[in-house]
Structures are given as C-alpha cells and as structure tokens.
N, CA and C atoms as an extended XYZ file, in Angstrom:
201
Properties=species:S:1:pos:R:3:atomname:S:1:resname:S:1:resid:I:1 pbc="F F F"
N        70.349       35.413      128.051 N   MET     1
C        69.752       35.950      126.917 CA  MET     1
C        69.450       34.686      125.979 C   MET     1
N        68.257       34.805      125.452 N   THR     2
C        67.798       33.866      124.559 CA  THR     2
C        68.415       34.001      123.142 C   THR     2
N        68.570       32.819      122.558 N   ARG     3
C        69.303       32.899      121.226 CA  ARG     3
C        68.634       31.844      120.332 C   ARG     3
N        68.738       32.120      119.128 N   GLY     4
C        68.270       31.210      117.968 CA  GLY     4
C        66.685       30.877      118.066 C   GLY     4
N        66.474       29.727      118.064 N   ASN     5
C        65.047       29.236      117.910 CA  ASN     5
C        64.236       29.673      119.149 C   ASN     5
N        64.864       29.730      120.271 N   GLN     6
C        64.121       30.204      121.657 CA  GLN     6
C        63.616       31.593      121.319 C   GLN     6
N        64.519       32.454      120.854 N   ARG     7
C        64.046       33.871      120.502 CA  ARG     7
C        62.699       33.961      119.784 C   ARG     7
N        62.794       33.099      118.631 N   GLU     8
C        61.657       33.092      117.734 CA  GLU     8
C        60.416       32.561      118.414 C   GLU     8
N        60.514       31.523      119.179 N   GLN     9
C        59.356       30.890      119.988 CA  GLN     9
C        58.951       31.902      120.963 C   GLN     9
N        59.666       32.636      121.600 N   ASP    10
C        59.169       33.736      122.568 CA  ASP    10
C        58.449       34.741      121.830 C   ASP    10
N        59.088       35.209      120.659 N   ARG    11
C        58.348       36.148      119.905 CA  ARG    11
C        56.934       35.708      119.576 C   ARG    11
N        56.745       34.413      119.154 N   LEU    12
C        55.517       34.001      118.729 CA  LEU    12
C        54.469       33.896      119.720 C   LEU    12
N        55.151       33.471      120.945 N   LYS    13
C        54.233       33.381      122.066 CA  LYS    13
C        53.674       34.741      122.610 C   LYS    13
N        54.550       35.737      122.602 N   ALA    14
C        54.170       37.041      122.917 CA  ALA    14
C        53.148       37.662      121.939 C   ALA    14
N        53.205       37.324      120.629 N   GLN    15
C        52.158       37.774      119.714 CA  GLN    15
C        50.893       36.978      120.044 C   GLN    15
N        50.838       35.761      120.352 N   LYS    16
C        49.640       35.191      120.595 CA  LYS    16
C        49.019       35.756      121.846 C   LYS    16
N        49.754       36.090      122.879 N   LYS    17
C        49.331       36.575      124.052 CA  LYS    17
C        48.706       37.909      123.855 C   LYS    17
N        49.251       38.809      122.943 N   LEU    18
C        48.730       40.210      122.693 CA  LEU    18
C        47.372       40.015      121.863 C   LEU    18
N        47.337       39.050      120.902 N   ALA    19
C        46.233       38.823      120.081 CA  ALA    19
C        45.061       38.431      121.041 C   ALA    19
N        45.218       37.695      122.096 N   GLY    20
C        44.091       37.234      122.957 CA  GLY    20
C        43.631       38.373      123.868 C   GLY    20
N        44.439       39.403      123.994 N   GLN    21
C        44.038       40.612      124.752 CA  GLN    21
C        43.298       41.531      124.053 C   GLN    21
N        43.222       41.462      122.703 N   ALA    22
C        42.573       42.496      121.966 CA  ALA    22
C        41.118       42.564      122.277 C   ALA    22
N        40.539       43.838      122.383 N   LYS    23
C        39.084       43.969      122.712 CA  LYS    23
C        38.291       43.889      121.392 C   LYS    23
N        37.145       43.394      121.495 N   PRO    24
C        36.301       43.319      120.338 CA  PRO    24
C        35.954       44.770      119.938 C   PRO    24
N        35.885       45.004      118.543 N   LYS    25
C        35.388       46.434      118.251 CA  LYS    25
C        34.055       46.662      118.397 C   LYS    25
N        33.581       47.850      118.789 N   GLU    26
C        32.192       48.294      119.063 CA  GLU    26
C        31.647       48.457      117.689 C   GLU    26
N        30.323       48.302      117.595 N   SER    27
C        29.499       48.648      116.398 CA  SER    27
C        29.333       50.336      116.541 C   SER    27
N        29.043       50.830      115.390 N   ALA    28
C        28.687       52.329      115.437 CA  ALA    28
C        27.693       52.653      116.224 C   ALA    28
N        26.694       51.858      116.312 N   SER    29
C        25.480       52.306      117.128 CA  SER    29
C        25.823       52.148      118.556 C   SER    29
N        26.353       51.162      119.012 N   SER    30
C        26.758       50.902      120.476 CA  SER    30
C        27.882       52.065      120.839 C   SER    30
N        28.724       52.346      120.009 N   LEU    31
C        29.618       53.464      120.134 CA  LEU    31
C        28.929       54.835      120.466 C   LEU    31
N        27.899       54.975      119.648 N   ALA    32
C        27.077       56.383      119.753 CA  ALA    32
C        26.353       56.287      120.988 C   ALA    32
N        25.774       55.155      121.456 N   LYS    33
C        24.993       55.112      122.602 CA  LYS    33
C        25.840       55.363      123.825 C   LYS    33
N        27.075       54.768      123.798 N   ARG    34
C        28.072       54.859      124.951 CA  ARG    34
C        28.450       56.214      125.077 C   ARG    34
N        28.710       56.916      123.952 N   LYS    35
C        29.093       58.377      124.000 CA  LYS    35
C        28.112       59.256      124.619 C   LYS    35
N        26.865       58.941      124.247 N   GLU    36
C        25.769       59.677      124.671 CA  GLU    36
C        25.523       59.547      126.143 C   GLU    36
N        25.743       58.356      126.660 N   ALA    37
C        25.522       57.941      128.071 CA  ALA    37
C        26.705       58.632      128.839 C   ALA    37
N        27.889       58.592      128.361 N   ASP    38
C        28.980       59.344      128.888 CA  ASP    38
C        28.762       60.854      129.007 C   ASP    38
N        28.381       61.408      128.027 N   ALA    39
C        28.079       62.944      127.959 CA  ALA    39
C        26.829       63.250      128.857 C   ALA    39
N        25.911       62.395      129.068 N   ASP    40
C        24.807       62.597      130.076 CA  ASP    40
C        25.380       62.526      131.396 C   ASP    40
N        26.257       61.622      131.674 N   ALA    41
C        26.809       61.545      133.106 CA  ALA    41
C        27.641       62.720      133.305 C   ALA    41
N        28.430       63.300      132.382 N   LEU    42
C        29.294       64.399      132.511 CA  LEU    42
C        28.463       65.546      132.738 C   LEU    42
N        27.403       65.825      132.106 N   ARG    43
C        26.393       67.010      132.248 CA  ARG    43
C        25.841       66.994      133.628 C   ARG    43
N        25.460       65.779      134.126 N   ALA    44
C        24.923       65.657      135.460 CA  ALA    44
C        26.112       66.065      136.448 C   ALA    44
N        27.122       65.574      136.336 N   LYS    45
C        28.282       65.912      137.238 CA  LYS    45
C        28.522       67.456      137.348 C   LYS    45
N        28.638       68.000      136.152 N   GLN    46
C        28.938       69.457      135.986 CA  GLN    46
C        27.700       70.248      136.648 C   GLN    46
N        26.458       69.732      136.459 N   LYS    47
C        25.313       70.550      137.059 CA  LYS    47
C        25.406       70.358      138.513 C   LYS    47
N        25.841       69.181      139.187 N   LYS    48
C        25.852       69.058      140.617 CA  LYS    48
C        26.894       70.018      141.138 C   LYS    48
N        28.103       70.101      140.409 N   ALA    49
C        29.164       70.938      140.804 CA  ALA    49
C        28.829       72.420      140.862 C   ALA    49
N        28.136       72.775      139.820 N   GLU    50
C        27.612       74.128      139.650 CA  GLU    50
C        26.741       74.478      140.874 C   GLU    50
N        25.706       73.627      141.091 N   GLU    51
C        24.842       73.760      142.274 CA  GLU    51
C        25.622       73.958      143.592 C   GLU    51
N        26.677       73.206      143.641 N   ALA    52
C        27.497       73.203      144.963 CA  ALA    52
C        28.224       74.492      145.073 C   ALA    52
N        28.675       75.088      143.940 N   ARG    53
C        29.504       76.352      143.911 CA  ARG    53
C        28.352       77.446      144.359 C   ARG    53
N        27.147       77.370      143.627 N   ALA    54
C        26.236       78.366      143.897 CA  ALA    54
C        25.745       78.422      145.320 C   ALA    54
N        25.533       77.163      146.013 N   ALA    55
C        25.158       77.171      147.480 CA  ALA    55
C        26.364       77.695      148.271 C   ALA    55
N        27.603       77.443      147.899 N   ALA    56
C        28.863       77.865      148.783 CA  ALA    56
C        28.698       79.572      148.692 C   ALA    56
N        28.543       80.031      147.342 N   ALA    57
C        28.418       81.507      147.272 CA  ALA    57
C        27.202       82.120      147.938 C   ALA    57
N        26.107       81.377      147.977 N   ALA    58
C        24.870       82.078      148.656 CA  ALA    58
C        25.155       81.922      150.184 C   ALA    58
N        25.857       81.088      150.606 N   GLY    59
C        26.011       80.833      152.001 CA  GLY    59
C        27.159       81.586      152.624 C   GLY    59
N        27.724       82.554      151.835 N   GLY    60
C        28.728       83.408      152.340 CA  GLY    60
C        30.080       82.878      151.855 C   GLY    60
N        30.289       81.714      151.383 N   GLY    61
C        31.373       81.215      150.779 CA  GLY    61
C        32.511       81.150      151.660 C   GLY    61
N        32.474       81.567      152.929 N   GLY    62
C        33.658       81.560      153.746 CA  GLY    62
C        33.678       80.237      154.686 C   GLY    62
N        34.893       79.848      154.840 N   THR    63
C        35.084       78.787      155.744 CA  THR    63
C        35.852       79.273      157.017 C   THR    63
N        36.216       80.398      157.087 N   SER    64
C        37.088       80.977      158.121 CA  SER    64
C        36.159       81.160      159.370 C   SER    64
N        36.704       80.737      160.489 N   ALA    65
C        35.923       80.993      161.841 CA  ALA    65
C        36.185       82.291      162.407 C   ALA    65
N        35.231       82.871      163.018 N   LYS    66
C        35.386       84.045      163.764 CA  LYS    66
C        36.053       83.888      165.049 C   LYS    66
N        36.850       84.853      165.461 N   LYS    67
C        37.535       84.657      166.784 CA  LYS    67
C        36.908       85.656      168.000 C   LYS    67
C-alpha cells in the first residue's frame, strides 16, 4: 500500500492521465449533423428490416419443411 507522498503523486498522475483521455467537445452544428446522419442510418436499417419482414410474410413465412 502506498503511503504519504507516493499516494499524492499517484493521484496526480492519475488525474493527468484522465485529462489526456478527455474527448474534445463537438460544436452544435457538427453535433446536429451527426445526429441527423445517425437518424438517417437508423431509418434505412428499419426500412430494410421492414422489407425483409414483408418478403417473409409474402413468401409464406414458414421455414418448416414438408415430410
């Protein structure tokens, strides 16, 4: 277990390490653009899934084999 000055030095070292890992903040415009791009990607994914469900329903929707 560290004691005395070593404990304080370790604490400072950990604070510096965490400060170096901080992400830069996004501007409001870039945040809005990223949110819109994410929303577009999600809409496309949902549309593709909906089409796959419709195709499965139209094709009988069954995967069971006849004996």
